[in-house]
C-alpha positions as CSV (number, residue, x, y, z in Angstrom):
1,M,0.8,2.2,18.3
2,R,-0.7,1.3,15.0
3,L,-0.6,2.4,11.4
4,T,-3.4,4.8,10.6
5,T,-5.7,4.9,7.6
6,K,-3.5,7.5,6.0
7,G,-0.5,5.2,5.9
8,R,-2.5,2.2,4.8
9,F,-4.3,4.1,2.0
10,A,-1.1,5.6,0.8
11,V,0.6,2.2,0.5
12,T,-2.5,0.6,-1.1
13,A,-2.7,3.5,-3.6
14,M,1.0,3.2,-4.5
15,I,0.6,-0.5,-5.2
16,D,-2.4,0.2,-7.4
17,L,-0.4,2.8,-9.3
18,A,2.6,0.6,-9.7
19,L,0.5,-2.3,-11.0
20,R,-1.1,-0.1,-13.7
21,Q,1.6,2.5,-14.7
22,D,2.8,0.5,-17.7
23,G,-0.4,1.6,-19.4
24,G,0.6,5.3,-18.9
25,P,-0.4,7.8,-16.2
26,V,-2.9,6.4,-13.7
27,T,-5.8,8.6,-12.6
28,L,-6.7,9.1,-9.0
29,A,-10.3,8.6,-9.9
30,G,-9.4,5.1,-11.1
31,I,-7.5,4.3,-7.9
32,A,-10.3,5.7,-5.8
33,E,-12.8,3.5,-7.5
34,R,-10.8,0.3,-7.4
35,Q,-9.6,0.7,-3.8
36,S,-12.8,2.4,-2.4
37,I,-10.8,5.4,-1.2
38,S,-12.2,8.9,-1.3
39,L,-10.9,10.9,-4.3
40,S,-10.4,14.0,-2.2
41,Y,-8.4,12.0,0.4
42,L,-6.2,10.5,-2.4
43,E,-5.6,14.0,-3.8
44,Q,-4.2,15.1,-0.4
45,L,-2.0,12.0,-0.1
46,F,-0.7,12.3,-3.7
47,G,0.1,15.9,-3.1
48,K,2.4,14.8,-0.3
49,L,3.8,11.9,-2.3
50,R,4.6,14.3,-5.1
51,R,6.3,16.8,-2.8
52,H,8.5,13.9,-1.6
53,N,9.3,12.9,-5.2
54,L,7.7,9.5,-5.0
55,V,5.2,10.2,-7.8
56,S,5.1,12.6,-10.7
57,S,2.0,14.1,-12.2
58,V,1.0,14.4,-15.9
59,R,-1.5,17.1,-16.7
60,G,-4.1,17.2,-19.4
61,P,-6.1,14.5,-21.3
62,G,-4.6,11.1,-20.6
63,G,-2.9,12.6,-17.5
64,G,-2.6,11.1,-14.1
65,Y,0.3,9.9,-11.9
66,C,3.4,7.8,-12.4
67,L,6.0,6.6,-10.0
68,A,8.9,9.0,-9.9
69,K,11.5,6.3,-9.2
70,P,11.8,2.6,-10.0
71,M,9.6,0.4,-7.8
72,A,12.7,-1.3,-6.3
73,E,13.9,2.0,-5.0
74,L,10.7,3.0,-3.2
75,T,10.1,1.5,0.2
76,V,7.1,1.3,2.5
77,A,9.0,3.6,4.9
78,N,9.4,6.2,2.2
79,I,5.6,6.2,1.6
80,I,4.7,6.3,5.3
81,V,7.1,9.2,6.0
82,A,5.9,11.1,2.9
83,V,2.3,11.2,4.1
84,D,3.4,12.3,7.6
85,E,2.5,9.0,9.2
86,P,3.9,8.8,12.8
87,L,5.7,5.5,13.5
88,D,6.2,6.0,17.2
89,A,5.4,3.5,20.0
90,T,6.6,5.9,22.8
91,Q,4.0,7.9,24.7
92,C,6.3,11.0,24.6
93,G,7.0,11.2,20.9
94,G,10.7,10.5,21.6
95,K,11.0,13.6,23.9
96,Q,11.8,11.4,26.9
97,N,9.2,13.2,29.1
98,C,6.8,10.3,29.3
99,H,6.6,9.9,33.1
100,D,6.1,13.1,35.1
101,E,8.4,15.0,32.7
102,H,11.1,12.3,33.1
103,R,11.9,9.3,30.9
104,C,9.8,6.3,31.7
105,M,11.3,2.8,32.5
106,T,10.2,1.4,29.2
107,H,11.3,4.3,27.0
108,D,14.2,2.3,25.5
109,L,12.0,-0.7,24.7
110,W,9.6,1.5,22.7
111,T,12.4,3.4,21.1
112,N,14.0,0.2,19.9
113,L,10.6,-1.0,18.6
114,N,10.3,2.2,16.6
115,R,13.8,1.6,15.1
116,R,13.0,-2.0,14.2
117,M,9.6,-1.1,12.7
118,F,11.2,1.6,10.6
119,D,14.1,-0.7,9.5
120,Y,11.5,-3.4,8.5
121,L,9.3,-1.0,6.6
122,D,12.5,0.4,4.9
123,S,13.4,-3.1,3.8
124,V,10.1,-3.7,2.0
125,S,10.2,-2.3,-1.5
126,L,7.2,-1.4,-3.6
127,Q,8.5,-3.9,-6.1
128,C,8.3,-6.6,-3.5
129,L,4.7,-5.8,-2.7
130,V,3.7,-5.7,-6.4
131,T,5.5,-9.0,-7.1
132,A,3.7,-10.6,-4.1
133,H,0.3,-9.3,-5.2
134,Q,0.9,-10.5,-8.8
135,A,1.9,-14.0,-7.5
136,R,-1.3,-14.2,-5.4
137,E,-3.4,-13.1,-8.3
138,A,-1.8,-15.7,-10.6
139,A,-2.3,-18.4,-7.9
140,N,-6.0,-17.4,-7.5
141,R,-6.5,-17.6,-11.3
142,S,-4.9,-21.0,-11.4
143,E,-7.0,-22.2,-8.6
144,E,-10.2,-21.0,-10.3
145,K,-9.2,-22.8,-13.5
146,V,-8.7,-26.0,-11.5
147,M,-12.0,-25.6,-9.8
148,V,-13.8,-25.2,-13.2
149,L,-12.1,-28.3,-14.6
150,K,-13.1,-30.3,-11.5
151,R,-16.7,-29.3,-11.6
152,P,-18.9,-32.4,-12.3
153,R,-20.4,-32.5,-15.7
154,V,-24.1,-32.9,-16.1
155,S,-25.1,-35.4,-18.8
156,D,-27.9,-34.6,-21.3
157,S,-30.3,-37.0,-19.5
158,E,-29.6,-35.4,-16.1
159,S,-30.0,-31.9,-17.5
160,A,-33.3,-32.8,-19.1
161,S,-34.7,-34.0,-15.7
162,I,-33.6,-30.8,-13.9
């Protein structure tokens, strides 16, 4: 069991959208370029996200996509479910026919894992992901400034000999 590209790209694109929507509708072409995701693939994903009322579209010049709900109300589970991403660790898809048309001995184990995965992804909001990304970006900028300040200075006599 693993999250496929569809789910990963959908979550990534939603974070990108959330980070930039304050400047107005965000174009899929911009997201595609920044995140190195195919534009046609994003169009498919955003069609599903729109049908699930996670994003809204604005037509015309200056158009694009906006979040349809506040970031704090959108969860990773909402996004994954919207793009039809299966979150199932069972071999039978929950049908209990995994071992010769009978329930296998580990069926409950995988079913409980499914529930815990969903509960976890449902507990992570888009706001939480955006906040964490912004904190990492701020830390990286701060670290870069410190590195620039610590860089040894070259004196005029040293630079003349170089």
